[in-house]
KOLZA-425491 format. One line per 2 residues: number of its first residue (from 1); for each residue x, y, z of N, C-alpha, C. Coordinates in steps of 0.05 Angstrom, whole numbers, plus 5000, padded with zeros to 4 digits. Example, Ala and Ser with C-alpha at 12.3 -4.5 7.8 and 13.67 -1.06 7.14 Angstrom:
<atoms>
1	5264/4886/5156/5246/4910/5156/5264/4934/5156  5257/4955/5142/5273/4979/5143/5258/5001/5157;
</atoms>
This chain:
<atoms>
1	4233/4386/9613/4241/4414/9611/4217/4432/9615  4219/4453/9630/4196/4470/9636/4203/4499/9633;
3	4184/4515/9624/4188/4544/9621/4166/4557/9638  4174/4574/9656/4155/4586/9674/4145/4613/9664;
5	4119/4615/9660/4107/4640/9651/4089/4652/9673  4092/4643/9698/4075/4652/9719/4077/4682/9723;
7	4055/4694/9731/4053/4723/9736/4044/4727/9764  4052/4750/9776/4045/4756/9804/4016/4766/9805;
9	3997/4748/9808/3969/4756/9810/3955/4733/9824  3931/4739/9832/3915/4718/9846/3912/4694/9829;
11	3918/4670/9839/3916/4645/9823/3887/4641/9812  3886/4631/9787/3861/4623/9775/3862/4594/9769;
13	3841/4584/9756/3841/4556/9748/3863/4550/9728  3877/4528/9733/3898/4520/9714/3892/4492/9703;
15	3898/4488/9678/3893/4463/9664/3917/4455/9647  3922/4430/9644/3943/4420/9626/3930/4414/9599;
17	3942/4426/9577/3931/4423/9550/3954/4418/9530  3946/4409/9507/3964/4406/9484/3956/4426/9462;
19	3975/4441/9452/3969/4461/9433/3969/4449/9405  3946/4453/9391/3942/4440/9365/3954/4457/9342;
21	3950/4484/9344/3959/4501/9321/3960/4530/9331  3971/4547/9314/3971/4576/9319/3947/4588/9304;
23	3935/4608/9316/3912/4621/9304/3918/4651/9301  3900/4665/9287/3904/4694/9283/3909/4708/9310;
25	3930/4725/9310/3937/4739/9334/3961/4725/9348  3970/4702/9337/3993/4689/9348/3989/4671/9372;
27	3964/4668/9381/3959/4650/9404/3959/4621/9395  3964/4603/9414/3961/4575/9409/3932/4567/9414;
29	3923/4546/9400/3895/4537/9404/3896/4508/9415  3881/4504/9436/3879/4477/9449/3850/4470/9454;
31	3845/4445/9460/3819/4436/9468/3819/4430/9498  3799/4441/9512/3797/4435/9540/3783/4408/9544;
33	3785/4396/9568/3772/4370/9572/3743/4370/9566  3729/4393/9569/3700/4393/9563/3694/4399/9534;
35	3715/4399/9517/3711/4403/9488/3713/4431/9478  3713/4450/9496/3715/4478/9487/3742/4485/9476;
37	3743/4504/9458/3768/4514/9448/3780/4534/9468  3806/4533/9472/3820/4552/9490/3843/4565/9474;
39	3843/4591/9474/3865/4606/9461/3885/4614/9482  3910/4607/9477/3931/4608/9497/3954/4627/9488;
41	3958/4648/9503/3981/4666/9498/4007/4652/9507  4028/4656/9491/4054/4646/9499/4059/4617/9494;
43	4041/4604/9478/4044/4576/9472/4047/4571/9442  4062/4550/9435/4067/4544/9407/4055/4517/9400;
45	4049/4513/9374/4038/4487/9365/4056/4464/9373  4043/4442/9382/4058/4418/9390/4066/4418/9419;
47	4063/4440/9433/4072/4441/9461/4050/4430/9480  4060/4418/9501/4042/4411/9524/4049/4431/9546;
49	4028/4444/9556/4033/4465/9575/4011/4467/9596  4017/4481/9617/3997/4487/9638/3988/4515/9633;
51	3961/4518/9632/3949/4543/9624/3932/4554/9647  3935/4580/9653/3918/4593/9672/3895/4606/9656;
53	3871/4598/9662/3848/4608/9648/3840/4636/9658  3839/4655/9640/3832/4683/9648/3804/4691/9639;
55	3793/4676/9620/3766/4682/9611/3753/4656/9603  3729/4651/9614/3715/4626/9609/3686/4633/9600;
57	3681/4626/9575/3654/4630/9563/3642/4603/9556  3617/4604/9548/3603/4579/9542/3616/4563/9520;
59	3626/4577/9499/3637/4563/9476/3667/4563/9474  3681/4580/9489/3710/4581/9487/3722/4593/9513;
61	3748/4591/9515/3762/4602/9538/3788/4615/9528  3799/4632/9545/3825/4644/9540/3843/4641/9564;
63	3869/4641/9559/3888/4639/9581/3916/4644/9572  3935/4640/9590/3963/4643/9583/3979/4620/9595;
65	4001/4613/9582/4017/4591/9590/4033/4599/9615  4030/4585/9637/4045/4590/9661/4069/4570/9663;
67	4067/4548/9649/4089/4529/9649/4089/4513/9622  4112/4512/9609/4115/4496/9585/4127/4470/9593;
69	4111/4449/9592/4120/4422/9601/4136/4408/9580  4126/4409/9555/4140/4398/9532/4143/4420/9511;
71	4166/4433/9510/4168/4456/9491/4172/4448/9462  4164/4465/9445/4169/4462/9416/4198/4466/9410;
73	4209/4451/9390/4237/4456/9382/4241/4483/9370  4219/4497/9363/4221/4524/9352/4220/4546/9373;
75	4218/4538/9398/4217/4558/9420/4245/4568/9426  4247/4595/9431/4272/4607/9438/4268/4626/9461;
77	4289/4634/9474/4288/4653/9496/4283/4681/9484  4262/4695/9493/4257/4722/9483/4281/4741/9487;
79	4287/4757/9468/4310/4775/9470/4305/4798/9489  4280/4808/9490/4274/4832/9505/4265/4825/9534;
81	4276/4837/9554/4268/4832/9582/4239/4840/9588  4227/4857/9570/4199/4865/9575/4179/4847/9561;
83	4189/4826/9547/4170/4808/9533/4150/4797/9553  4125/4798/9545/4103/4788/9563/4090/4811/9578;
85	4104/4834/9581/4093/4858/9593/4086/4879/9573  4105/4885/9556/4102/4905/9535/4080/4897/9516;
87	4064/4916/9507/4042/4910/9489/4051/4908/9460  4076/4909/9454/4086/4908/9427/4090/4880/9416;
89	4114/4869/9420/4120/4842/9409/4105/4820/9424  4096/4800/9410/4083/4777/9423/4093/4750/9413;
91	4113/4750/9395/4123/4725/9384/4153/4721/9388  4165/4735/9407/4193/4732/9411/4201/4705/9421;
93	4181/4689/9430/4187/4662/9440/4188/4642/9416  4183/4652/9392/4184/4635/9368/4208/4642/9351;
95	4224/4623/9344/4248/4627/9327/4241/4646/9304  4257/4667/9300/4251/4688/9280/4248/4676/9252;
97	4265/4657/9245/4264/4645/9218/4240/4628/9214  4225/4621/9235/4201/4604/9233/4175/4620/9233;
99	4177/4645/9240/4152/4661/9244/4136/4663/9218  4148/4668/9195/4133/4670/9170/4120/4644/9163;
101	4133/4622/9168/4122/4596/9162/4097/4591/9179  4097/4597/9204/4074/4594/9221/4051/4612/9213;
103	4058/4637/9207/4038/4657/9199/4025/4649/9172  4041/4639/9154/4030/4630/9128/4008/4609/9132;
105	4012/4590/9150/3992/4570/9156/3966/4583/9166  3970/4602/9184/3946/4616/9195/3930/4630/9173;
107	3944/4644/9155/3929/4659/9134/3916/4640/9114  3929/4618/9108/3917/4599/9089/3891/4589/9101;
109	3891/4583/9127/3867/4573/9140/3846/4595/9141  3854/4620/9146/3835/4642/9147/3820/4644/9120;
111	3834/4642/9098/3821/4644/9072/3803/4620/9066  3811/4597/9075/3793/4574/9072/3768/4577/9088;
113	3771/4587/9112/3748/4589/9131/3730/4613/9124  3741/4636/9118/3726/4660/9114/3718/4666/9085;
115	3734/4658/9067/3729/4664/9038/3723/4639/9022  3724/4616/9035/3718/4590/9021/3736/4587/8996;
117	3761/4595/8999/3779/4592/8977/3807/4586/8987  3824/4575/8970/3852/4570/8977/3869/4592/8966;
119	3888/4602/8982/3908/4620/8971/3925/4605/8950  3935/4618/8930/3951/4604/8909/3974/4589/8921;
121	3981/4567/8908/4003/4551/8918/4029/4567/8921  4032/4587/8904/4056/4603/8904/4056/4626/8925;
123	4035/4627/8941/4034/4648/8962/4058/4645/8981  4073/4667/8983/4097/4667/9001/4099/4693/9015;
125	4113/4693/9037/4116/4717/9054/4144/4728/9051  4146/4753/9044/4172/4767/9042/4181/4774/9071;
127	4206/4769/9076/4217/4774/9103/4242/4791/9101  4249/4804/9123/4274/4820/9124/4287/4816/9151;
129	4302/4836/9159/4316/4835/9185/4296/4833/9208  4298/4813/9225/4278/4810/9246/4282/4828/9270;
131	4305/4842/9271/4311/4860/9293/4320/4887/9283  4315/4908/9298/4325/4935/9291/4313/4946/9265;
133	4288/4937/9259/4276/4944/9233/4256/4966/9235  4245/4972/9258/4221/4989/9260/4228/5018/9259;
135	4220/5032/9237/4226/5060/9233/4206/5079/9246  4183/5068/9252/4161/5086/9262/4149/5073/9287;
137	4143/5089/9307/4131/5078/9331/4117/5101/9347  4099/5092/9364/4087/5111/9383/4097/5103/9411;
139	4111/5121/9424/4121/5116/9451/4108/5135/9471  4111/5129/9496/4100/5146/9517/4124/5160/9531;
141	4123/5186/9531/4144/5202/9546/4133/5207/9573  4147/5198/9594/4138/5202/9622/4158/5219/9637;
143	4147/5241/9648/4164/5259/9663/4162/5253/9693  4185/5254/9706/4186/5248/9735/4209/5264/9747;
145	4211/5263/9773/4233/5277/9787/4251/5258/9801  4277/5264/9800/4297/5249/9815/4312/5270/9832;
147	4303/5273/9857/4313/5294/9874/4305/5321/9863  4324/5338/9857/4317/5364/9846/4319/5365/9816;
149	4322/5341/9803/4324/5339/9774/4299/5328/9762  4291/5338/9739/4269/5327/9724/4280/5308/9703;
151	4269/5284/9702/4278/5264/9682/4255/5255/9665  4262/5246/9641/4242/5235/9622/4250/5207/9615;
153	4231/5189/9617/4235/5161/9608/4215/5155/9586  4222/5135/9569/4205/5128/9547/4197/5098/9549;
155	4173/5092/9541/4163/5065/9542/4140/5060/9524  4129/5036/9525/4105/5028/9510/4084/5020/9531;
157	4059/5022/9523/4038/5013/9541/4040/4983/9545  4034/4974/9569/4034/4945/9575/4010/4931/9563;
159	4012/4905/9561/3990/4889/9550/3964/4894/9567  3943/4900/9553/3916/4903/9565/3917/4921/9590;
161	3933/4942/9588/3936/4960/9611/3944/4987/9601  3940/5007/9618/3949/5034/9612/3976/5040/9625;
163	3987/5021/9640/4013/5024/9652/4035/5025/9630  4058/5036/9638/4080/5039/9618/4102/5019/9624;
165	4111/5005/9603/4134/4988/9605/4158/5004/9594  4175/5013/9612/4198/5030/9605/4221/5013/9593;
167	4234/5024/9573/4257/5010/9562/4281/5029/9559  4305/5017/9559/4329/5031/9553/4336/5029/9524;
169	4331/5005/9513/4336/5000/9485/4316/4979/9475  4300/4986/9455/4281/4968/9444/4293/4953/9421;
171	4294/4926/9422/4308/4911/9401/4296/4911/9374  4271/4921/9371/4259/4922/9344/4260/4950/9332;
173	4266/4970/9348/4269/4997/9337/4295/5000/9323  4296/5018/9303/4322/5023/9289/4342/5035/9309;
175	4367/5031/9303/4388/5044/9321/4384/5074/9323  4375/5087/9302/4371/5116/9303/4349/5124/9322;
177	4327/5108/9322/4305/5115/9341/4314/5110/9370  4328/5088/9375/4338/5083/9402/4356/5105/9411;
179	4374/5114/9394/4393/5135/9401/4378/5161/9406  4358/5167/9390/4343/5192/9393/4328/5192/9420;
181	4316/5169/9427/4300/5168/9452/4317/5169/9477  4342/5159/9475/4359/5160/9498/4377/5184/9499;
183	4376/5201/9478/4393/5225/9477/4377/5250/9473  4375/5260/9448/4362/5286/9442/4334/5288/9453;
185	4318/5266/9452/4290/5268/9461/4288/5274/9490  4306/5265/9506/4306/5270/9535/4309/5301/9540;
187	4326/5313/9524/4330/5342/9528/4306/5357/9518  4295/5349/9495/4271/5363/9484/4248/5363/9504;
189	4243/5340/9516/4219/5338/9533/4225/5345/9562  4249/5355/9568/4253/5367/9595/4258/5397/9592;
191	4252/5408/9569/4255/5437/9564/4236/5452/9583  4247/5467/9601/4231/5481/9622/4214/5504/9610;
193	4221/5512/9585/4205/5534/9573/4178/5524/9562  4175/5497/9562/4150/5486/9551/4137/5469/9573;
195	4111/5469/9573/4096/5454/9593/4085/5428/9581  4100/5407/9585/4090/5381/9575/4075/5367/9598;
197	4055/5352/9591/4041/5336/9612/4059/5315/9623  4050/5303/9645/4067/5282/9658/4070/5258/9640;
199	4050/5251/9625/4052/5230/9605/4043/5241/9578  4058/5234/9557/4052/5245/9531/4058/5224/9510;
201	4038/5218/9492/4043/5199/9470/4057/5214/9448  4079/5202/9438/4096/5215/9418/4101/5196/9395;
203	4095/5205/9371/4102/5190/9347/4131/5197/9339  4147/5176/9334/4174/5181/9325/4178/5166/9299;
205	4194/5178/9281/4198/5166/9254/4227/5170/9245  4240/5149/9237/4266/5149/9226/4263/5147/9195;
207	4273/5166/9180/4268/5168/9151/4285/5148/9135  4301/5131/9149/4317/5112/9135/4346/5121/9132;
209	4351/5146/9138/4379/5156/9137/4390/5162/9165  4372/5157/9185/4380/5164/9212/4369/5190/9222;
211	4356/5205/9205/4344/5230/9213/4317/5224/9226  4311/5233/9250/4287/5227/9265/4269/5251/9266;
213	4244/5247/9259/4223/5268/9263/4204/5258/9285  4189/5276/9297/4171/5268/9318/4147/5286/9319;
215	4125/5277/9331/4101/5292/9333/4085/5284/9358  4071/5303/9370/4053/5297/9392/4029/5316/9389;
217	4006/5307/9399/3982/5323/9398/3986/5349/9413  3978/5371/9400/3982/5398/9413/4009/5410/9406;
219	4024/5398/9389/4050/5409/9381/4047/5436/9368  4062/5456/9378/4060/5483/9366/4068/5482/9336;
221	4055/5500/9320/4059/5500/9291/4089/5503/9284  4103/5520/9298/4131/5525/9292/4147/5499/9297;
223	4142/5486/9319/4156/5461/9325/4148/5439/9304  4123/5439/9295/4115/5420/9275/4131/5422/9250;
225	4135/5447/9241/4151/5451/9217/4180/5444/9221  4190/5448/9246/4218/5443/9252/4224/5414/9257;
227	4206/5400/9271/4212/5373/9281/4196/5350/9268  4173/5356/9257/4155/5334/9248/4158/5326/9219;
229	4169/5344/9203/4170/5339/9174/4192/5319/9167  4187/5303/9146/4207/5284/9137/4204/5277/9107;
231	4225/5266/9096/4224/5257/9068/4237/5230/9066  4224/5211/9053/4233/5184/9050/4241/5179/9021;
233	4264/5167/9016/4272/5160/8989/4267/5130/8984  4248/5125/8965/4242/5097/8958/4249/5094/8928;
235	4270/5079/8923/4279/5074/8895/4284/5099/8879  4295/5120/8892/4301/5145/8878/4278/5164/8878;
237	4254/5157/8887/4231/5174/8888/4229/5185/8917  4229/5212/8920/4227/5224/8946/4198/5228/8953;
239	4190/5217/8976/4162/5218/8985/4161/5236/9010  4146/5257/9009/4144/5276/9031/4123/5265/9051;
241	4129/5267/9077/4110/5258/9097/4116/5273/9123  4102/5266/9145/4109/5277/9171/4101/5257/9192;
243	4111/5261/9217/4107/5241/9238/4079/5240/9249  4061/5258/9240/4034/5257/9250/4016/5239/9234;
245	4024/5231/9210/4007/5215/9192/4019/5187/9190  4002/5169/9179/4011/5141/9176/4032/5139/9154;
247	4052/5123/9159/4072/5115/9139/4082/5087/9147  4090/5072/9127/4099/5045/9133/4122/5045/9153;
249	4122/5025/9171/4141/5025/9193/4166/5008/9189  4168/4996/9165/4191/4979/9159/4202/4987/9132;
251	4219/5007/9131/4228/5018/9106/4247/4999/9091  4260/4981/9105/4279/4963/9092/4264/4943/9075;
253	4239/4935/9083/4224/4916/9067/4205/4929/9048  4200/4955/9052/4180/4969/9035/4185/4967/9005;
255	4211/4969/8996/4216/4967/8967/4205/4941/8954  4204/4920/8970/4194/4895/8959/4164/4896/8953;
257	4149/4909/8971/4121/4913/8966/4117/4932/8942  4133/4953/8941/4131/4971/8918/4136/4957/8892;
259	4156/4940/8891/4162/4925/8866/4140/4906/8859  4127/4893/8879/4105/4875/8874/4081/4890/8862;
261	4076/4914/8872/4054/4930/8861/4060/4939/8833  4085/4948/8828/4092/4956/8801/4091/4932/8782;
263	4099/4909/8790/4098/4885/8773/4069/4879/8767  4051/4881/8787/4023/4876/8782/4011/4895/8761;
265	4019/4920/8763/4009/4940/8744/4020/4933/8716  4046/4928/8714/4058/4922/8688/4046/4897/8675;
267	4043/4876/8691/4031/4851/8681/4003/4856/8671  3987/4872/8686/3960/4877/8678/3958/4892/8652;
269	3975/4913/8649/3974/4928/8624/3984/4912/8600  4006/4897/8605/4018/4882/8583/4000/4859/8573;
271	3985/4848/8591/3967/4825/8584/3940/4834/8574  3934/4860/8578/3907/4870/8570/3886/4866/8592;
273	3895/4855/8615/3876/4851/8637/3869/4878/8650  3885/4899/8645/3880/4925/8656/3887/4946/8636;
275	3880/4971/8642/3884/4993/8624/3903/5013/8637  3918/5028/8621/3934/5049/8631/3920/5076/8630;
277	3893/5075/8625/3878/5100/8623/3875/5115/8649  3871/5099/8671/3864/5112/8696/3873/5096/8720;
279	3887/5108/8738/3894/5096/8764/3878/5110/8786  3864/5095/8801/3849/5106/8824/3862/5094/8849;
281	3871/5112/8867/3885/5104/8892/3867/5112/8915  3852/5092/8926/3834/5098/8948/3848/5093/8975;
283	3841/5109/8995/3855/5108/9021/3885/5114/9015  3890/5135/9000/3916/5139/8988/3937/5150/9007;
285	3929/5159/9031/3948/5170/9050/3963/5193/9037  3990/5192/9038/4006/5214/9028/4010/5211/8997;
287	3994/5194/8984/3997/5190/8956/4020/5172/8948  4027/5154/8967/4051/5138/8964/4051/5121/8938;
289	4031/5104/8935/4031/5086/8912/4026/5102/8886  4008/5121/8887/4003/5137/8863/4028/5151/8853;
291	4044/5162/8872/4069/5176/8865/4089/5157/8852  4090/5133/8861/4109/5113/8850/4099/5101/8824;
293	4074/5105/8817/4063/5094/8792/4055/5116/8773  4063/5141/8779/4055/5164/8763/4063/5162/8734;
295	4085/5148/8729/4095/5146/8702/4081/5126/8684  4062/5111/8696/4050/5089/8681/4021/5094/8672;
297	4009/5116/8681/3981/5121/8675/3976/5148/8662  3954/5150/8646/3947/5175/8633/3931/5193/8651;
299	3919/5182/8672/3903/5198/8690/3905/5186/8718  3907/5202/8739/3909/5192/8766/3890/5207/8785;
301	3876/5191/8801/3859/5203/8822/3867/5191/8849  3873/5207/8869/3877/5197/8896/3854/5207/8913;
303	3845/5189/8931/3823/5195/8949/3831/5190/8978  3830/5210/8995/3839/5208/9023/3823/5228/9039;
305	3814/5220/9063/3798/5238/9080/3815/5254/9099  3839/5245/9105/3856/5259/9125/3869/5283/9112;
307	3864/5307/9124/3875/5331/9112/3905/5332/9112  3918/5322/9133/3947/5323/9134/3959/5306/9113;
309	3947/5283/9107/3957/5265/9085/3953/5279/9058  3930/5292/9055/3924/5304/9029/3945/5326/9022;
311	3954/5341/9042/3974/5362/9037/3999/5349/9024  4007/5326/9036/4031/5313/9025/4026/5300/8998;
313	4002/5289/8994/3995/5277/8969/3997/5297/8946  3988/5321/8950/3990/5342/8930/4019/5348/8923;
315	4036/5348/8943/4064/5354/8939/4078/5330/8925  4071/5306/8933/4084/5282/8922/4076/5276/8894;
317	4053/5288/8885/4043/5283/8858/4043/5308/8841  4060/5327/8847/4062/5351/8831/4072/5344/8803;
319	4060/5357/8783/4070/5352/8755/4099/5360/8753  4113/5345/8736/4142/5349/8734/4148/5374/8717;
321	4129/5384/8702/4134/5407/8686/4145/5401/8658  4148/5375/8652/4159/5368/8626/4138/5359/8606;
323	4112/5361/8615/4090/5353/8597/4085/5323/8597  4101/5308/8611/4099/5279/8610/4082/5268/8633;
325	4077/5284/8653/4063/5274/8677/4033/5272/8671  4022/5251/8683/3993/5247/8680/3978/5268/8696;
327	3955/5277/8686/3938/5295/8702/3931/5281/8729  3932/5296/8750/3928/5286/8777/3905/5301/8790;
329	3887/5285/8803/3865/5296/8818/3867/5286/8847  3872/5303/8866/3874/5295/8894/3847/5302/8908;
331	3833/5283/8916/3806/5287/8927/3806/5283/8957  3795/5302/8972/3792/5299/9001/3764/5290/9007;
333	3761/5264/9012/3734/5253/9017/3737/5224/9026  3717/5214/9041/3717/5185/9047/3714/5169/9021;
335	3727/5146/9020/3728/5130/8995/3699/5123/8987  3683/5115/9006/3656/5106/8999/3639/5130/8987;
337	3644/5154/8998/3629/5177/8988/3638/5183/8959  3664/5182/8953/3673/5188/8927/3663/5168/8907;
339	3663/5142/8914/3654/5121/8896/3624/5124/8890  3609/5132/8910/3580/5136/8906/3574/5158/8887;
341	3591/5179/8887/3585/5203/8871/3599/5203/8844  3617/5184/8840/3633/5183/8815/3630/5155/8802;
343	3617/5154/8780/3613/5129/8766/3639/5122/8751  3651/5100/8758/3675/5091/8744/3665/5075/8720;
345	3662/5089/8697/3650/5076/8674/3670/5070/8652  3695/5070/8659/3716/5061/8639/3735/5043/8654;
347	3748/5025/8640/3767/5006/8653/3788/5022/8668  3792/5015/8693/3812/5029/8710/3826/5009/8727;
349	3850/5016/8735/3865/5001/8755/3860/5015/8782  3852/4999/8801/3845/5010/8827/3864/4998/8848;
351	3876/5016/8865/3891/5007/8888/3877/5015/8913  3873/4997/8932/3861/5004/8957/3881/4995/8979;
353	3883/5012/8999/3901/5006/9022/3886/5016/9047  3864/5001/9055/3847/5011/9076/3858/5006/9104;
355	3846/5017/9125/3854/5011/9152/3847/4983/9159  3853/4975/9184/3849/4947/9192/3820/4938/9190;
357	3801/4956/9190/3773/4949/9188/3765/4940/9160  3783/4943/9141/3777/4934/9113/3760/4954/9098;
359	3748/4945/9076/3732/4962/9059/3704/4965/9070  3693/4989/9072/3665/4992/9080/3647/4979/9060;
361	3623/4971/9068/3605/4957/9050/3598/4975/9026  3596/5001/9030/3590/5019/9008/3611/5018/8986;
363	3637/5015/8995/3659/5013/8976/3657/4987/8961  3652/4965/8975/3649/4939/8962/3626/4939/8941;
365	3604/4951/8949/3581/4952/8930/3587/4969/8906  3601/4991/8909/3608/5008/8887/3628/4995/8868;
367	3647/4980/8880/3666/4965/8864/3653/4944/8846  3634/4930/8858/3619/4910/8843/3604/4922/8820;
369	3593/4946/8824/3577/4959/8803/3594/4974/8783  3620/4978/8788/3637/4994/8771/3648/4977/8748;
371	3663/4990/8730/3676/4975/8709/3706/4970/8715  3713/4974/8740/3741/4967/8748/3746/4938/8742;
373	3767/4932/8728/3773/4904/8721/3799/4894/8733  3814/4911/8746/3838/4902/8761/3839/4917/8787;
375	3839/4902/8809/3840/4913/8836/3865/4903/8850  3881/4922/8860/3905/4915/8876/3898/4922/8904;
377	3896/4902/8921/3887/4906/8949/3910/4901/8967  3919/4923/8981/3940/4921/9001/3927/4922/9028;
379	3931/4902/9044/3917/4899/9070/3936/4896/9093  3929/4909/9115/3944/4906/9140/3930/4887/9159;
381	3908/4874/9150/3893/4855/9166/3882/4833/9149  3896/4810/9147/3887/4788/9130/3859/4778/9135;
383	3849/4781/9160/3822/4771/9166/3802/4788/9151  3804/4815/9153/3785/4832/9138/3789/4829/9108;
385	3814/4824/9100/3819/4819/9071/3804/4795/9061  3805/4773/9076/3791/4749/9069/3761/4753/9068;
387	3751/4768/9088/3723/4775/9088/3714/4791/9064  3730/4811/9057/3724/4828/9034/3726/4812/9008;
389	3746/4794/9006/3749/4779/8982/3725/4760/8977  3714/4750/8999/3690/4733/8996/3668/4747/8982;
391	3665/4773/8988/3644/4789/8975/3651/4796/8946  3677/4803/8941/3685/4810/8914/3685/4786/8895;
393	3692/4763/8906/3692/4739/8889/3665/4732/8878  3644/4739/8894/3617/4733/8885/3609/4750/8861;
395	3624/4772/8855/3618/4788/8832/3638/4783/8809  3653/4761/8811/3671/4754/8789/3700/4759/8793;
397	3709/4772/8814/3737/4776/8819/3751/4750/8827  3774/4745/8816/3790/4721/8823/3818/4730/8831;
399	3831/4714/8847/3859/4721/8856/3879/4714/8834  3892/4734/8824/3913/4729/8804/3940/4727/8817;
401	3943/4739/8840/3969/4739/8854/3964/4745/8884  3979/4732/8901/3977/4736/8930/4005/4735/8942;
403	4012/4755/8957/4038/4756/8971/4034/4767/8999  4052/4759/9017/4052/4769/9044/4078/4784/9049;
405	4077/4803/9068/4100/4819/9075/4102/4821/9106  4123/4809/9117/4126/4809/9146/4139/4835/9155;
407	4123/4856/9155/4133/4883/9162/4138/4885/9192  4127/4867/9208/4130/4869/9237/4139/4843/9250;
409	4164/4835/9245/4175/4812/9258/4173/4813/9288  4170/4790/9300/4166/4787/9329/4137/4792/9337;
411	4120/4797/9317/4091/4800/9322/4076/4782/9301  4051/4777/9306/4035/4761/9287/4024/4777/9264;
413	4029/4803/9263/4017/4820/9242/4030/4815/9215  4013/4816/9194/4022/4811/9167/4008/4830/9148;
415	4023/4841/9130/4011/4856/9107/4008/4837/9084  3986/4840/9069/3982/4822/9046/3975/4839/9022;
417	3983/4828/8999/3976/4840/8973/3960/4819/8957  3937/4827/8948/3921/4811/8930/3918/4826/8904;
419	3922/4813/8881/3916/4824/8855/3892/4809/8845  3870/4824/8841/3844/4812/8833/3836/4821/8805;
421	3827/4803/8789/3819/4809/8762/3791/4797/8758  3776/4809/8738/3751/4797/8730/3747/4804/8700;
</atoms>
């Protein structure tokens, strides 16, 4: 049985290899005849395939599978006709129910290799609906003409290219986003009273009820107030946000992460491993976690450098007016700057949710020197998480809890939660 992955391009060197395992990024790893490691797109562990080499270095090579000679039993036909072109999904060839299992193996190996530690035996990945889950996306609106008519099409950037892969319906977007892009959005972006560029990046967000907000750079202030604002209900708590700032893209699975964070806080306070005196939320965004934990602490500080996020954080953490709300301080500053200038000299619970680059060295150094005794680390990149944990563990932090959250099915991306104590 063979699966053809050939692409219309000038032929390069091809080799037959056996895929040993999956690595970070969802590629298969094989050994070339000369002993070098080769990372192969579109291949799964256990498969024998023919690979076209696209990059050859002294110590490693990269390529993509042009023919699957012996397929894995976990291989399936990708649902989307743009698979392999679109820069979004890269695991649609792997059975949805198997994706978390494969990714778990990758992350366990990452921690052994980068942090010299094993993730707890109970480490598991939370999963949800593998299709129609994505509430938030950045699409490209492309204007063109069909005779005397102007038309707008939407797509994603292609892999390793600035070209656009146009779609009629994306299988991972929510039904509301698909309906918006094929209906109202076409009218909005063909409005002759406004001068849109030929190509425009647009953020779209479904608030979970089917109401869609959107944002693009240069959006007029009046349109921003009319079209970009949104409110998300998480467990009865309304969180204000807008389509210009970061917010989690899988609202159906988000309550499970929220519950895990709340459980970590409750367990820490009940056991004495943490204090309810002070919650510090670094990289706090719109104040999401702090708002959901406001009832558990006597004092709350959020730290965020993005002005748009800070506006929402102040609204999301407004005192209730009943005298029961904890005092809240919303700080506009880089996390490392705030930690350098503020000595955390009393036991505090700290939540960090940094970008993919992880924690800056200055933040790590300040954490080591502080009296923080419980750290809840939410990460969107397990590799930088493992790297940061290696440094934190040297100062006495240990993993009390580890969980994964498959917020992006059909991709190798994983969110992770570590609860660290010392």
